[in-house]
C-alpha positions as CSV (number, residue, x, y, z in Angstrom):
1,M,36.6,36.1,-84.5
2,E,40.2,37.1,-83.8
3,R,40.5,38.5,-87.3
4,I,37.6,40.9,-87.0
5,V,38.8,42.0,-83.5
6,N,42.2,42.9,-85.0
7,Q,40.5,44.8,-87.9
8,I,38.3,46.8,-85.6
9,H,41.2,47.5,-83.3
10,S,43.3,48.8,-86.2
11,L,40.4,50.8,-87.8
12,L,39.4,52.6,-84.5
13,I,43.0,53.5,-83.8
14,K,43.8,54.6,-87.4
15,R,40.6,56.7,-87.6
16,Q,40.9,58.0,-84.0
17,K,37.3,56.9,-83.2
18,S,35.9,55.8,-79.9
19,V,33.2,53.3,-79.0
20,A,30.9,52.6,-76.1
21,V,28.7,49.5,-75.6
22,A,25.4,48.8,-73.9
23,E,24.8,45.0,-73.8
24,S,22.0,42.8,-72.5
25,C,21.9,39.3,-73.9
26,T,25.7,39.2,-74.6
27,G,26.5,39.8,-71.0
28,G,29.7,41.7,-71.6
29,L,31.1,39.5,-74.3
30,L,31.2,42.4,-76.8
31,S,33.1,44.6,-74.3
32,E,35.5,41.7,-73.7
33,L,36.2,41.4,-77.4
34,L,36.7,45.1,-77.9
35,T,39.2,45.2,-75.0
36,D,41.0,42.0,-75.8
37,L,44.0,43.7,-77.4
38,S,46.6,46.0,-75.8
39,G,45.9,49.6,-76.7
40,S,42.2,49.3,-76.7
41,S,42.0,52.1,-74.1
42,E,42.6,54.4,-77.1
43,Y,39.1,53.7,-78.3
44,F,37.0,51.8,-75.8
45,I,35.3,54.3,-73.5
46,L,32.5,52.5,-71.7
47,G,30.8,49.1,-71.4
48,I,27.5,48.6,-69.7
49,V,25.7,45.3,-69.1
50,A,22.1,46.4,-68.6
51,Y,20.5,43.0,-68.2
52,S,17.3,43.9,-66.4
53,N,14.6,46.2,-67.7
54,A,15.1,48.3,-64.6
55,A,18.8,48.8,-65.4
56,K,17.9,49.7,-69.0
57,M,15.5,52.3,-67.7
58,R,17.6,53.7,-64.9
59,I,21.1,53.8,-66.6
60,L,20.3,54.1,-70.3
61,N,17.1,56.1,-70.0
62,V,15.0,53.6,-71.9
63,L,11.5,54.8,-71.2
64,P,9.1,52.3,-69.6
65,R,6.5,53.0,-72.3
66,L,9.1,52.1,-75.0
67,I,9.5,48.7,-73.3
68,A,5.7,48.3,-72.8
69,K,5.0,49.1,-76.4
70,N,7.8,47.2,-78.2
71,G,9.2,44.8,-75.6
72,A,12.7,44.9,-74.1
73,V,13.8,42.8,-77.1
74,S,13.1,45.2,-79.9
75,G,14.8,47.5,-82.4
76,A,13.4,50.6,-80.6
77,V,15.1,49.5,-77.3
78,A,18.4,48.6,-79.1
79,R,18.4,52.0,-80.8
80,K,17.8,53.8,-77.5
81,M,20.5,51.7,-75.7
82,A,23.0,52.6,-78.5
83,R,22.1,56.3,-78.4
84,S,22.2,56.6,-74.7
85,V,25.6,54.8,-74.2
86,R,27.1,57.0,-76.9
87,S,25.8,60.1,-75.2
88,L,27.0,58.9,-71.7
89,A,30.5,58.1,-73.0
90,K,30.7,61.0,-75.5
91,S,32.0,58.5,-77.9
92,D,31.9,58.4,-81.7
93,F,29.9,55.1,-81.8
94,G,27.5,53.5,-79.4
95,L,26.4,49.9,-79.7
96,G,23.3,48.4,-78.3
97,I,22.4,44.7,-78.2
98,T,19.3,43.1,-76.8
99,G,17.9,39.7,-77.4
100,I,16.9,36.2,-76.3
101,A,19.9,33.9,-76.0
102,G,17.9,31.0,-74.5
103,P,17.3,28.3,-73.7
104,T,14.3,29.9,-72.1
105,G,12.4,33.2,-72.8
106,G,11.4,32.7,-76.4
107,T,7.9,33.2,-77.7
108,P,6.3,32.5,-81.1
109,Q,6.7,36.2,-82.0
110,K,10.2,36.4,-80.6
111,P,11.8,33.0,-80.6
112,I,15.1,32.1,-79.0
113,G,17.9,33.6,-81.1
114,T,16.0,36.9,-81.8
115,I,18.6,39.6,-81.5
116,F,18.5,43.3,-82.2
117,I,21.8,45.2,-82.8
118,S,22.0,48.9,-83.1
119,I,25.0,51.2,-83.8
120,D,24.6,54.9,-83.3
121,G,27.2,57.1,-84.9
122,K,27.5,60.9,-85.2
123,T,26.3,60.9,-88.8
124,R,24.8,57.5,-89.4
125,S,22.9,54.9,-87.4
126,I,21.8,51.4,-88.2
127,C,19.6,48.8,-86.4
128,K,19.1,45.2,-87.6
129,K,17.2,42.2,-86.4
130,F,18.7,38.7,-86.5
131,L,17.5,35.2,-85.8
132,F,20.5,33.1,-84.7
133,K,20.4,29.4,-84.3
134,G,22.3,27.4,-81.7
135,N,22.7,27.1,-78.0
136,R,23.0,30.0,-75.6
137,Q,26.8,30.4,-76.0
138,T,26.6,30.2,-79.8
139,I,23.9,32.8,-80.0
140,R,25.8,35.2,-77.7
141,K,29.0,34.7,-79.8
142,K,27.1,35.2,-83.1
143,S,25.5,38.3,-81.7
144,A,28.9,39.8,-80.7
145,L,30.5,38.9,-84.0
146,K,27.7,40.5,-86.0
147,A,27.9,43.6,-83.9
148,L,31.6,43.9,-84.7
149,E,30.9,43.3,-88.4
150,M,28.3,46.1,-88.3
151,L,30.7,48.4,-86.5
152,K,33.4,47.8,-89.1
153,E,31.0,48.9,-91.9
154,L,30.2,52.1,-90.1
155,I,33.8,53.0,-89.3
156,K,34.9,52.7,-92.9
């Protein structure tokens, strides 16, 4: 994980790009990784942990009908989280993560480990669904790592 954090740090500084994060299931882990190195204030603008649906709606303008239609754990919600945090921060990239880290909360349709990660950029956006295995901490770490990998691809 240290390697990708160093790569992201260097890329963001070299390209003079900024990033903002809206996290749910990772609970601030992604923000922690992005601010781990000295000098991260050059690119890290904002980190929001919007754990509850109410916070997603109030702070990130996720519409109640979007959650009702798709569920809080969905690509549609992850995309809105990424777009909203990028807009709030006026950053080059916005990251949105929502999912079920467990050990409770899973359903047959969305089992534990279901994670949606979205990155919204000025010219390109991506959103992907993952199913990670492991305990709560492992799922959270895998989610944050995958988000960094996705960000790295968009920065290039």
